[in-house]
C-alpha positions in Angstrom: 19.2 -80.5 -17.7 18.7 -78.4 -20.9 20.4 -80.1 -23.8 19.5 -78.3 -27.0 16.9 -76.8 -29.3 16.1 -78.7 -32.5 13.7 -78.8 -35.4 12.7 -76.7 -38.4 9.1 -75.9 -39.0 8.3 -77.6 -35.7 10.7 -76.6 -32.9 11.5 -78.7 -29.9 13.4 -78.2 -26.6 15.4 -81.3 -25.6 16.0 -81.9 -21.9 17.8 -84.7 -20.1 15.8 -86.3 -17.3 17.8 -89.0 -15.4 19.8 -89.9 -18.5 16.9 -90.0 -20.9 16.3 -87.2 -23.5 12.8 -85.8 -23.6 11.5 -83.6 -26.5 9.1 -80.8 -25.7 7.2 -79.2 -28.5 7.7 -75.4 -28.8 4.4 -74.4 -30.4 4.0 -70.8 -29.2 5.4 -68.3 -26.8 6.1 -69.6 -23.3 7.8 -68.3 -20.1 11.5 -68.5 -20.9 11.2 -68.5 -24.7 12.5 -64.9 -25.0 15.7 -65.9 -23.2 16.3 -68.7 -25.6 15.6 -66.6 -28.7 17.9 -63.9 -27.5 20.7 -66.3 -26.7 20.3 -70.0 -27.7 22.9 -71.1 -25.2 21.1 -69.3 -22.2 20.1 -72.5 -20.5 22.6 -74.8 -22.2 23.8 -77.6 -19.8 21.9 -76.0 -16.9 19.3 -77.6 -14.6 15.9 -76.2 -15.5 12.3 -76.5 -14.4 9.8 -77.1 -17.1 6.0 -77.2 -17.3 4.3 -79.0 -20.1 1.0 -80.6 -21.0 0.5 -84.0 -22.6 -1.7 -83.9 -25.7 -2.4 -85.9 -28.8 -1.6 -84.0 -32.0 -2.6 -85.1 -35.5 0.3 -86.1 -37.8 -0.6 -85.6 -41.4 2.0 -88.0 -42.7 0.9 -91.0 -40.7 -2.7 -89.8 -40.6 -2.9 -90.6 -36.9 -2.7 -88.9 -33.5 0.6 -88.9 -31.8 1.3 -88.0 -28.2 3.4 -84.9 -27.6 4.6 -82.8 -24.7 3.7 -79.2 -25.3 6.0 -76.8 -23.5 4.4 -74.2 -21.3 7.3 -72.8 -19.3 11.0 -73.2 -18.8 12.8 -71.6 -15.9 16.4 -71.8 -14.7 17.3 -73.4 -11.4 18.9 -70.4 -9.7 
């Protein structure tokens, strides 16, 4: 279930999976991003299908690599 979008310089999509919130990094254009930009509430509280890849991204503050989920696609369950 799509919960919200958050972040500033780094944007995230937050989804709820079985009662646990998951943050997916919005790094670049993906299938479904145009819908969210046009209307931020487009997927709000709706079941969605997401595709993502796990990767390690360098964090300049901690000077270490941290695991992130990079968003590739988000589609409504219609």
